[in-house]
C-alpha angles and dihedrals in degrees: 000000000000092000093045090065088067098048094095096034113125106180140001111209113235130180102308143300116210142132118292115264125248104268143140092221115112122245117224119207118178096322097324125108121217132184116215094207095058111021109022092138090053089052093052091048090052091053095045090051091067114097109252117207119189140169111299133196136201097036121138110288112269109252090005095281103039131095121315092205133045094204111138097017112037102068096108091046089053090049090051088052090052094051092048092046090055089053091051092049090053089046097053108016105023132244093276096055111125132206124216127185114261091001116133111251130204120266090249089064093054091044090054091049092050089058089068104040115127096257129114092235095056111097098227100028123137085253094058094042095048093047093045087051088066087073088055092055096262120129118221106271094028121123117254130216125221095263094049091054090049091053091048092051090049091055097043092049089066089070096046106093097166097060093033097196127176105219115200119185112190122232128213092004089294130124113199114206093196093055094048093051091047090052097045093047097037120139117276092023100066125073088215119111091222121070100168128128087266086089089071091058096050093251117173090224110130094356132118129198122235126214091275092056093251127127118264120225098043111138107232111256129226105191118193122184115192111202143171109216099188142343108266098347134024112276108243090223089073099051100090095046090042089058091048089065091066090055095059114102088227093058120134093174129241137295112220143090132153130323107304090350114096128194135180107233114206104170149329146247114203106312094340124096120220116218147169112237120217093192097107119099114221132172121266115272123202132189121263124243091269091054094252116136124212093238103181092106093048095069125065105229099182134076108293125247122259134196136178113264092231089063091062118114108242093235107090142144122220118213131205134172124208112184094180134028090248088059090056092046089051091049090053090052092050092048091052091048103039109019106033097038089093104080097188105072117358122206090218140339129251113201132177101216132049108259108255093223092058122088114263114282113242116181108239118246133193111276116241098251133132098196136072136209119039095359091051091050092049092052093050090047089059090047092056102033092104091049099045092068089067101041123115111262115250116246 
């Protein structure tokens, strides 16, 4: 009955959506800098190119008997979809790919979009995410936090052979370089003939260089860092380094928002965050027989929302994508230079070696199952039961 109240809901008003002000300050969107005085149209094109996932209604009931709309509870799941979709766009189309209304798009674009359609057989659908969340202690129809969505994406990615992502979710505010390299070069996932521990030490054994000078065989990395940047409000000491994350070329933005109100933050202007808002309820859209998706409702074609950074809930998750190993090495350099330079209160830690007091790191692999749904969820629960004891608690 609670969910039914949202079935006919069209829009939930959030902070505000209006034209950008006249200013000389640069706007940063997912690692790209724009200047309002000279290329405002390019900025708006860049924003509208991001895949925009919102509440939907009239899809097949989740689990067969569950809700047929995620209005009122699925906003953080939609934000997780948006962050992951941005990673897949960078993976297949490149960060500078642009979307234009009614313009024919490559097959990879439609294949990415089909991964997120509201159907139980789509790998990152609201159905798959909600049901996988059961293994994280979340009932279907219950609101998720940033860390819970990150854990769900990590599990679902194991079954996504086409995109073949290595999803690393940091624990205890710590990113471990050794573990990431072990995961991205782990046996069976690398095209290299050598799978020894030499990979961890950047050995050239079994590696080839591509035209860009990067190593071939690296499994593209989706790095998610769940954080709590304060108690009840964001601590002002984090603001400058928080904004630096949006400047990194590897940036996938931030999952966060306000209590029980999730947004996908993609950039900033001054002390205002720019975000895509999932709180619009649209009708279910399916693909056509030829696999093409009517994508008009999957791109926000109005001025984006903005909110003051100090209004941000302190529970967030940072996202980064590293297609090649050299992208990850560059990210580590930028973190050392821009994020960790403040010695007083660090947003997170970046360490070379696996902490000795942690359980051994074993790169996750796809469970040997031939079913989906509840049995799939049960198998992944067993796969991660050692790890879950050490995960950050969802807020």
